[in-house]
LUMKOLKE-968908 format. One record per residue: residue number from 1; residue in one letter; x, y, z of N, C-alpha, C in turn. Coordinates in nm, 3 decimals, padded with zeros to 5 digits, always signed. Example, Ala and Ser with C-alpha at 12.3 -4.5 7.8 and 13.67 -1.06 7.14 Angstrom:
BEGIN
PT|n|res|n.east|n.north|n.up|ca.east|ca.north|ca.up|c.east|c.north|c.up
PT|1|A|+01.319|-00.569|+00.780|+01.230|-00.450|+00.780|+01.320|-00.330|+00.780
PT|2|S|+01.285|-00.225|+00.708|+01.367|-00.106|+00.714|+01.290|+00.003|+00.787
This chain:
BEGIN
PT|n|res|n.east|n.north|n.up|ca.east|ca.north|ca.up|c.east|c.north|c.up
PT|1|M|-01.415|+02.011|-02.151|-01.365|+01.980|-02.004|-01.305|+01.857|-01.969
PT|2|K|-01.406|+01.756|-02.065|-01.365|+01.602|-01.957|-01.214|+01.582|-02.022
PT|3|V|-01.185|+01.615|-02.119|-01.049|+01.591|-02.170|-00.925|+01.654|-02.113
PT|4|V|-00.989|+01.796|-02.020|-00.866|+01.827|-01.934|-00.847|+01.788|-01.804
PT|5|A|-00.982|+01.706|-01.767|-00.979|+01.657|-01.646|-00.922|+01.503|-01.663
PT|6|E|-00.915|+01.460|-01.774|-00.856|+01.325|-01.836|-00.706|+01.367|-01.805
PT|7|I|-00.662|+01.466|-01.863|-00.512|+01.479|-01.881|-00.472|+01.520|-01.718
PT|8|V|-00.513|+01.599|-01.642|-00.496|+01.628|-01.498|-00.468|+01.473|-01.449
PT|9|A|-00.560|+01.431|-01.435|-00.568|+01.276|-01.390|-00.489|+01.193|-01.433
PT|10|A|-00.391|+01.223|-01.558|-00.322|+01.129|-01.597|-00.199|+01.178|-01.544
PT|11|I|-00.169|+01.316|-01.526|-00.056|+01.393|-01.460|-00.030|+01.365|-01.336
PT|12|I|-00.115|+01.320|-01.247|-00.175|+01.316|-01.118|-00.106|+01.148|-01.104
PT|13|L|-00.141|+01.078|-01.179|-00.108|+00.918|-01.170|+00.047|+00.905|-01.202
PT|14|L|+00.093|+00.996|-01.301|+00.236|+00.987|-01.327|+00.317|+01.017|-01.234
PT|15|A|+00.293|+01.126|-01.131|+00.345|+01.209|-01.062|+00.356|+01.074|-00.906
PT|16|S|+00.222|+01.042|-00.870|+00.240|+00.966|-00.755|+00.314|+00.852|-00.813
PT|17|G|+00.319|+00.795|-00.910|+00.370|+00.669|-00.957|+00.493|+00.700|-00.934
PT|18|G|+00.549|+00.800|-00.976|+00.729|+00.792|-00.974|+00.739|+00.804|-00.826
PT|19|Y|+00.653|+00.896|-00.761|+00.714|+00.872|-00.571|+00.672|+00.747|-00.534
PT|20|L|+00.592|+00.680|-00.555|+00.572|+00.501|-00.511|+00.628|+00.454|-00.555
PT|21|A|+00.657|+00.442|-00.658|+00.712|+00.281|-00.715|+00.856|+00.266|-00.692
PT|22|P|+00.953|+00.360|-00.669|+01.086|+00.339|-00.569|+01.072|+00.254|-00.430
PT|23|K|+00.950|+00.300|-00.408|+00.940|+00.266|-00.242|+00.896|+00.119|-00.254
PT|24|A|+00.786|+00.100|-00.351|+00.720|-00.022|-00.336|+00.842|-00.157|-00.423
PT|25|V|+00.938|-00.080|-00.501|+01.044|-00.183|-00.558|+01.171|-00.190|-00.393
PT|26|E|+01.152|-00.118|-00.346|+01.284|-00.174|-00.240|+01.216|-00.242|-00.110
PT|27|S|+01.061|-00.216|-00.098|+01.045|-00.315|-00.021|+01.015|-00.426|-00.119
PT|28|F|+00.962|-00.472|-00.220|+00.997|-00.611|-00.295|+01.124|-00.645|-00.248
PT|29|K|+01.266|-00.537|-00.277|+01.353|-00.607|-00.298|+01.387|-00.661|-00.103
PT|30|K|+01.371|-00.598|-00.044|+01.353|-00.667|+00.102|+01.301|-00.764|+00.181
PT|31|E|+01.175|-00.780|+00.101|+01.093|-00.918|+00.144|+01.170|-00.989|+00.062
PT|32|A|+01.169|-01.006|-00.051|+01.266|-01.122|-00.110|+01.382|-01.176|-00.057
PT|33|I|+01.458|-01.089|-00.023|+01.596|-01.110|+00.052|+01.546|-01.199|+00.188
PT|34|I|+01.450|-01.139|+00.260|+01.408|-01.197|+00.361|+01.364|-01.373|+00.365
PT|35|K|+01.247|-01.380|+00.252|+01.226|-01.472|+00.220|+01.332|-01.585|+00.176
PT|36|V|+01.446|-01.543|+00.094|+01.546|-01.643|+00.042|+01.599|-01.685|+00.212
PT|37|N|+01.662|-01.599|+00.303|+01.702|-01.608|+00.404|+01.651|-01.689|+00.492
PT|38|Q|+01.517|-01.696|+00.460|+01.445|-01.864|+00.579|+01.411|-01.973|+00.532
PT|39|G|+01.498|-01.976|+00.381|+01.516|-02.104|+00.380|+01.482|-02.139|+00.218
PT|40|L|+01.428|-02.052|+00.144|+01.382|-02.099|+00.005|+01.512|-02.123|-00.075
PT|41|P|+01.542|-02.203|-00.149|+01.662|-02.257|-00.241|+01.727|-02.164|-00.277
PT|42|P|+01.882|-02.163|-00.274|+01.959|-02.066|-00.299|+01.925|-02.000|-00.414
PT|43|L|+01.923|-01.863|-00.410|+01.927|-01.772|-00.528|+02.020|-01.672|-00.511
PT|44|Q|+02.155|-01.714|-00.511|+02.251|-01.604|-00.473|+02.264|-01.516|-00.578
PT|45|S|+02.278|-01.529|-00.714|+02.290|-01.438|-00.830|+02.169|-01.351|-00.817
PT|46|F|+02.067|-01.388|-00.801|+01.924|-01.305|-00.795|+01.928|-01.200|-00.662
PT|47|T|+01.995|-01.269|-00.549|+01.969|-01.211|-00.422|+02.083|-01.077|-00.489
PT|48|Q|+02.213|-01.077|-00.507|+02.313|-00.987|-00.545|+02.292|-00.891|-00.635
PT|49|K|+02.176|-00.935|-00.717|+02.123|-00.815|-00.837|+02.001|-00.737|-00.767
PT|50|L|+01.956|-00.787|-00.648|+01.864|-00.710|-00.594|+01.902|-00.642|-00.500
PT|51|Q|+02.032|-00.659|-00.468|+02.108|-00.582|-00.293|+02.175|-00.468|-00.370
PT|52|K|+02.200|-00.460|-00.503|+02.273|-00.357|-00.566|+02.206|-00.241|-00.589
């Protein structure tokens, strides 16, 4: 029974991770671009990769 519970928990984690991860990545991209725009050293190539 414990093994079944662990399998179900793993499936739930994978499913929620697949849903939440893209949103987290998008949020990180936006924040990085904002920080660069606020006066951090120019990272134009990095910024262009994030915007793709």
